[in-house]
N, C-alpha and C positions, 0 to 999 in steps of 0.2 A: 504493499500499499504506499502510495506517495501522497503527501499533502501539498496543495498548491494554493497560494494566496494571490489573488488577481485584483488589481485596483480598477479605477475608473474606465468604463467601456465606452460610454458616450455615444450610443447609437451606431457603433461599428460592428455590426453583426457578422459580416464576412470575416473580419479580422479575428473576432472571438471564436468563431467555428474553426478557423484555420489553426489558431493557437491550440485549442483543446483537442481537436480531432487529428490534425496532421503533425503538429510539433510535440505536444505532450502525450498524445495517443492515450487519452484517459480511459479508464475502465471503471466499472461500478465499484471496484475496491478502493479507488482513489478518493481522497477527501478534498473538496473544493471550498475555498473561502473567498467570497466576493465582497469588496470593500465599499460598494455603493456607486452612485452616479452611473446608472445603466442607460439613461436617456439623455437627450438634448445634444446639440452641436453636430453630431454625425447624422447621416441620412436615414438610418434604419432602427430607430428606437423601438418601434413595435416588434420588429423581428428579434431584437435582442431580448425583450421581455418574453415573447413567445418561446424562444429557444431555452431560456432559463426555467420557465414554467414547465416546459415539456421535460427538461432534465429532471426536475423535481418529481414530476408525475411518474417518470420512468424508474424512480428508485435510486437516483444518483445521490450519494452521500455528499451533501453540500449545505453551506450556510450563507445566506445573503444578508448583508447589512444595509442600512439606510444611508443615503448621501443627501447633501443639500438639494440636489436637483429633484430627488423624489419628494423631499420635504416641500419644495416649491409647488411641485405638481399636485400634491394632495391638497394643500391649502388653496391654491387658485382654482382647482377643479371644484372644490366644495363651494367656494364663493360664487362660481359661475353657474351654479344650479339655479340660482335666482337671476332673473334678467337684469343685466347692468348695461346701460347705454354707453357708459364710459369705462375704460379699463382702470382697474385699481393700480396703485403704485406697485403692489406685489406682483401683479400680472406683467406690468411693464418691466420690472426687474427680471422676472423669469424669462420673458421673451428676449431680453437683452443678452441672455446667456444660452440661447439655443432652443427655446420652447417652440418656435415656429417650425423648426425642423421636425420636432416631435408631433405637432398637429398634422403636418404633411404625411408623416409616416402612417398615420391612422386615417388618412384621407379626409381630414377635417381642417377647420380654420380657427377653432377656438377651444378652450380647455374642455368644455362639456362634450366635445366630439370624441373624447377618449372614453371607451366603454368602462363602466364602473368595475368590472371584474379585474381590470388592471389596477385601478385605484385601491381596490380591496387587497390585492397582493401586496402593494406597497405599504398599506397600513400595517401589515403584519411583519414588516422587516424589523429586525433587531437593530439597536444602536451600537452594540459592541459584542465581542466574543472573546472569551478568556481561554488562552492556551497555557501550557505549563510555563513557558519562558517568555510569552509575549501577550500583550493585549491588542486585539485587532479592533480598529475603529476607522470611520471614514476620514475624519479631519484631525482629531486629536482630543485632548481632555483639558479641562480647567483645573489645574492643580492648586489654584488659589482657593477653591472651594473646599469646605470641610470634607465633603464626600464627592469626588469627581464623578463617580458612577451615577449620580443623580442629575447631573447637568447635561441633559440630552441635546440641548441647543448647541453647546460647545462642541459636542461630538460630531456634528455635521457641519460646523461653520468656523471653528477657531483656526487661526492662521499661524499663531505663534504660541508656543508653550514650552515649558521645561519640565521634564518628568520629575516628580517627587517619588522616589523609589519606596519610600515608607508607605505610600498610598497605593502602590501597585504590587506590593510584596516582591519587590526586586525585579519586576518584569519590565522589558522595554515595550515601546509602542510601535506597532506597524500601522501605517496609514497611507491614504492617497490624498485627494482633494487638490493639492497645489502641484502643478506640473514642474518637474525638475529634470535637469539634464541626465542623460543616461550615465555619463561618467560619474556623476555625483552618487547616483543610486548604487553603482558598482563599488565605488570607493567606501561608502558607509557599510556595505555588506561585508567587504573584505577587510575593513579596518574597524572592528566593532568598539575598540577602546576609545573612550571620549565621546561616543555617540549614544544617546539614550533613546533613539528612534530609528526606524527604517522607513523612508519615504519611497513609495513605489510608482507614483503617478508620473508617466513620461509624456503626458499630453498626446494621447493617441490620435486626437483629431487634428493635430498639427501636421502639415505636409510640406511646410516651407521653412522650418526652423532646424538647423543643425543640432544633432544630439537629442531630437525629440521625434515624436510620431510613432512610438511603439506601444503595443499592449504588453505589459510585463506579467510574468508569473514567477513567484518566488517559492522555493521549497525551504521551510524553516528548519528542517531536520538536517539538510546537507549544505545549506546556503547556496544552492544552485539557483542561478538567475537566468530566465529565458525571456527572449524578446521577439515578438511578432510584429513586423512593420505593417503599417495601415494598408488595408486592401479595399476600403470602402470609399475613400475620398477621390 
């Protein structure tokens, strides 16, 4: 059995399928951990969600966390159930980070065009997952709080944090959320001293930035890092 941790997919369904099926060659014995942000920016958000939901239904051992883009989607979708002539600030924010691509993938033009079954799937996503040596989360944690495990907003949105190991029982954080250069990801994994986190988001939706544009997969047991270049854009 191999365990793979996979960060932000952002609507890149072809890239995800190629990573899992051709590069990692996953089996039902493998355990998969997804760090959120399945939708927006890329062209195939619906296909990503369909693929993940089908994997779950087929019995794949997997855990899916919630990202800030799923959080936006749930909130804006719920607000859009009542007719609004003008867009809310939250909807404008979501659309500025890729929501229109998500509407299009569902053949629609506004949040309410996304079927509720997909929203319900997002509602059941966890905010974090605990492993023996790591805590998995989309963005990070608020270690200024007495109990960081109760601050769900920070788990999907925080951009800067310093791990308080007394509050994680000595475990590092593995997260996505903020795209970083491939060389930085590789350096942190291979030089663990002095780093209290592993950032895995390589900005898969970028196709014009050197060092970016890959969907990553990390094996926490062997420190193996795999990268599949974007095939959707």
